[in-house]
N, C-alpha and C positions, 0 to 999 in steps of 0.2 A: 407529756411522758417520753423520753427519747428510748430508740431501743437498739441494740447492737444485733446485727446479723449473724446467725448461725447457720453451717451448712446443712441444708435438710436431706432428710433420707425417709425413706417409708417405715411405717410402724404399724402393728396389728392395733386392731379395735376390739371391743366386745361383744361384736353385734353377733357372734358366734358362742356367746355364753365365756368366753373367754377372757381375761383382765388386758387390756392392752398395756405394752410395754411402758413402763414408769420412765423410761429415757427415751425422749422423742427430740430430735432435734429440731428446731424452730427458731423463732424471735427473743431475744431475752431483754427484758425490763433494764434499763441502765441501775433502778434503786435496788433490783435482784442481784445484777452482777454485784455490788458493792457491798449487799447484807452477807453474800458467801463466803466474797472475800474478806471479809471481816471474820467470819467463822473460820476459814482455812487459817487465817493468822494467829487467832486464840488456839489454833490445834496446834500448830507451830511451836508455839511457847509452852505449850502443855507438854509436848511431845518431847522437848529437852528437859523438863523436870521428870516425864517418866523416863527417861533414857538414864538419869541417875538414882532410879530408884532400885533398891538391893530386892532380892527376891522375897524377902519375909515381908518386906511392905508391901509388894504385888500381891503375895497370896494371904495376906490380909485380908486386901480390898476384895479378892474373889471370895472369900469366905463372908465377910459381909456382905455382897451382893446377893449371894445364894440363902444364907440368912434371912436378908430383906425380901427375895422372893418368896418364899414360902409364906412369911409371915402377911404379906399383902396380896397374896394369890386372889383374894374374893375379889379385891379391886380389878386387877390383871383379868379375872374372867370376866366381870363385870364389862369393862372394854369391849374386852375380844366380842362377847354376845352382841354388841351395840356393832360392831364390825360385819360379824357374820350375817346377823340380820340386814344389813345396808347390803351385804353380796347376793343374799339372795332375791333382793329385790331387783336387783342389777343383772340378774340372769347369769351369774357367775357360776361356773360349771363346778360339779361334785367334788372333780379333782380338785382344785384350787379350794373349794369350800375346806375341804381335808387338810390340805396344808396351811391354810390359814385358823383354822382351829387351834385354840388352847385351852386342856382341861386341867385338871388338878393333877393329874398324872403326869403330862406332859409338860408342865410348870415343875414337877417334882424332879422330871426326868432334866430340865436344864440346871436346876440348881445342883443336882447329882454331878451333869458335866462339869460344872465351875469348880466343885469340890475335886476332881479327878483331875481338872488344870492346876487347882494348886498342889497337887502332890508331884505333879510331873517336876523334872528339871529346869530350871532356867536356860534359856538358849543362849542367852546374852553374855557373851566374855567368853565361851565355849571358844577352844584352839581348832580352828579347821587343819591347819598345819602350822610348821615352825621349822624353822633349823638357824643353823650357825654357820656364817661363812666362813672361807678361808682368810679374810681379813679381819675376823673377828665381830663384823656386822651380827646382831641377835635380831631375825623376824620372826613374826608372827602372824598371822592371818586370823582374827577372831570375828566370831557374831557378833554383829550390833543391831539395833533396830532400824527399819525403816524409815520411820519418821511420823509422817502424817499418810495414813491408808485411808480411803475411801471406798465403800461398798456402796452398789446399787442393786435392790433385789425388790422381788414384789412377791405379797400375799404370802411370806415367811416370817413372822412374829419369832420364831424359836432362831432366825438366824441373827437378829436384832441381840441378842444374848450370846447365843456361840461368837460372832463375830469381835464384839465389845469384850468378850472374855480372852481371846486369842491374844487380841492388840493390845491390851493390859497387861498381861502377862509376858508379851515378847517387847514391854518397853516402848509402845508406840502409842501413837492419837490415832482415833479413828472419827470419822464423821461420814453418817451413814444416810440413804435414803431409800427408805422402804416401803412406799409406794400407797397410794389413798389407799387402796382395799384394807388394808391393817394400819391405817394413819392411829386411830383412839388406841389400840392394842400398843403398838410403838411407842406411842407416847406415854405411856404409863409405864412400861418396860425402862424406857432413858431416863425417867424420872427417878424410878427406884435406882438405876445404876449410877446416876450423877451424885444424888442423896448419899449412896453407899460409899463414893470416892471421898464426899467432902467430910464425912463423917471418921475417914481415916487418915485424910489430911494428905490426898493426893488432888492432883487439880480436876476437877468436875470436866471441864473442858477436854478433858482427854476424851470424854467420848459426847460427841455433837449428832446434831440430825439437820439434813436441810430440808425434811419433808413440809414445813409449812409454805416453801415456794415451789412445790409442784416439780414440775415437768422442768419448766424454767430453770428451777435449781438445781434439779440434774443438769441440764445443759452447761448450766456455769463451771458444777463439780468436774465434767467432762473434759473441759478446757482451762481448767486451773495449773497449766505447767507452772512449775516453781514453787506454788502452793504447796500441791499435792503430790506425794512421793509414788504413788502408785494407787492403780484403781481395780476394784473386782466386781464384775457384774455376773450376777447370779439369777438365774430364771431362764425362762423359754427363749428360742431361738431368735426371736425380734428384738428382746429386749438386748440380749448379748452381740449381736451386730450390728444394733445401732451404738451401741457403745464400744466397739471394734474400730467402726468405720469412721466415727466421729471425733474420740477422744485424742486429746495433743495428751494426756497428762499417759503416762506407760500402763499399761492393760496388762494383767494377767487372766488371760478367757478361760473360764470355766464355760465347759459345753455340756450339750444337751445330750441324753442319753440314749440313743438307739442300741441300745444292749443286746445281744446275741448269746444264745446257748446252740452249743453244736452236740445233737445225742448221738454219741459214736455207736457204731455197729455191736461193739462190746459191751455196752452200757448194761448195768443192771436193773432190773425194773423196779424194784421196790427202791433203790436211791433215785432212780431217773424221775420218779414222782412224787419224792418228798421234794426233791431238790426245786422241779419245775412249779408245786404248787407254792411254797414259799417263797421262790423268784416272782412269781406272777402276782399273787392274791395276797402277800402277807401287807402291803403297803403298795396298791399301783402306781399312787399317785407321785412317786419319788423317783429320780432321776436313775438311780441303780435297779428297775425292775426290767426282768429280760423283756423285751418288746418282739423279737423275732428268734424262734426255735427252728432250728434248719437239722432234719431229719435224715440220719442214712438209711440209704433205702433198704440194708440189711438188718436194722436194729430193729430185734424182736419186741424190744419195750415199748414201741411207738403206739401201738394201739392202746394199751393203757395209761400210758401218758395223756393222748388225747382224750380218752372217757374221762380222765381224772378231772382234767383242766375244765372239761365241759359241763362236768358235775358243779363243779365249782364256781360256775358261771361266768366262765372266762367265754368270751365270742370269739372264735376262731376264724382268722381269714386263711384259706389255704390254698395252694396251688391245685393244679389239676390231677398231678399224680397222690399227694396227700387225702387229696377228697376220697381217691378210691381206697383209701385204707380206713378211713373215718369205721367205728363201729356202729352199729345198728341204733338210732336213736339220736344220733350226734349230729348236731347241726353245725354248718358252717357257713361262710361267704367267700365268693371266689377274690382271691388275691389279685390286688396288680402293683404294679410299680410303687404308688405313690405308699403303699402300705412296706415296703422293702424301706422306705426312708424314713419312715414315721414314729416320733415318739408319741405313743397313746396316752401313757400315762393314765391308764384306764385299765378298764378288765376285758382288753383287746388284745390278742395274740397274733403276729404274723407266722403261716409256717408254711415252710420250703421244703422239699426232698431233694437229697443231693447222693451222687454216687461214689462220693468218694470224699476224703478231708481236704485234697486240694480244691474240689471244688466248693467245699463247705468255707476255705479261705479265702478264696477269689470272692463268692457272697460279701463275706464279712468288708474284705479289701475295698469293695465296690461303695457299700453301703454303712460302712460304720462312723460313729463320731468319735471315736477313739477314747471311747467311755472306758466301757468294760466289753471283756468277751469271755464267755466259760465253757468248756468240755466237760461234757460225761462220758467218763470211759472207765475200760476196765483192763486197756491195754497201754503199758508203760511208754512205749515207744511213740504212741499215736498221743499222749500227755506230753512228752518233751517234743514233738514236732511241731507241735499247737504252742506252747510257749514260744518255741523259738521263732517262728513263722506269723504269728499276729503280733501286730504292733499298737497296742492300746494303751491307756494308763495303767489299767489291770488285767491282769490275764488270771482267771481261775481254773483250779482242775477239782472236778468234784466235791464241790459245794456252790450254794446259793450265791447269785449275785448281789444281793442285799447286803453282802458284808463289804462291798465296797463305802468305806463309810469312814471319816475320822474318829469318830468314838468308838467304832470297832475295830479301827487297827490300831488301837491304844495311844490318839493323838488327845485324849479328852474332847477334842470337839473338831471340826473343818468348818474353815472359810468358805471353800465349796471344792470341787473338785474340779482341778487344771485337765485339760488335755491338749495343752500347749506342749513342747518338747523346751523348754527354759529351764530355769532352777526349780521350778515348782510343777509336779507332772504328779497326777492324783490326787487323795486328798492332801489337802493344804492342813498343817497344825502351824504349832509355834514355829519351828524352824523355816517355813516356807514363809513367814511374815519377817525374817530377818533378813540383811546382806552382810558383806563381809567388809574389814577394813584393814589394811597393813600397818603392824607395829613395827619400827626401825630401831633399834637401840644401838647405842654405839658410844666409842671413846676416844670421838677425835679424828676418825676416819675421815678421808676425803679421796676424789675418784680422782684417778691419774689417766 
């Protein structure tokens, strides 16, 4: 068997109980290259048919998939149970197991998200801008599908449905690499989606997977420039950086979430406690969970916040000044620089004390991943300063960071949360899976 060399890069392992990145550069067997290219070519053909599908047809497909997910829920849960058991035997962390898990409630939530997508306007064909030139030429810049979208992600079977639904509604075809940790669950979900597309007369090849080809298939996908129009990695730092550093396909980078909350001097205690508890404990394994709390030295709400977090089971990693502020009976570990830059995705929280908003902003600028930052304050001018000077994809005032989410933002679902400054930033919904083209209509005009 001949092999084609692909540049190597470092990737994580699962020796510490976390999943190894499912995109890892290495060598690719020639037959895998041919197989993935064939999948991409079928996706290209399917994308041309999807681009011509009207809204009613695409919405019918989304509703059909939603109904099929509910009808075949038990089969999905059974497949997911096998993935979870395999994960436990492999020492997968609790946080990853939580993201991997699908129960009846989560499946119903996926179906509800698809129905919400069906109710949203179709972005395809909407006019971004237009004008009539003095010479009579009529110009329109309209939104059109990307074409073939690829996604590489890990241990997130919900992403399989979210990305497929968004791709279909926006008139694209999608190629998925969902990772070995969720292989059985993803196979069940993709089977349901493809069957549903076939039933409504849309191409089943609009949703395909390269999971059976493992990391070698992911490598080919990253290199398939000309066959894949855009690639979206979604997962931990190792996976995202592997894709960014090795892909030849255009990449929209979704970032990890080293999310900060600044507890201002004027913050009200009751609000601060409620927001911090929600932001840290509601679902600690996801990227919009707060990971660092910055406490103003004059914040009267700080002791109550720290006590509430500790009582909820949060492990506090604190600097020396915060350690002196801890109420009796509240334990904590000394924080290091590693804590300020860490995305725990667990019930851990780094806490530092600052003497001013400028100091808080400087800390955030140094350590942020550009995902979400929040301030809890009762001072309007402080809120406005924070909004103006923090440059992240989402900036929140007096609310939980858990709201940075496509569904919560009314996008129906999300492909991921982009931390780039390209056309897509923050939660990526339907609009972000389109590009534009110019349509020029004339009556015989020529340029002099």
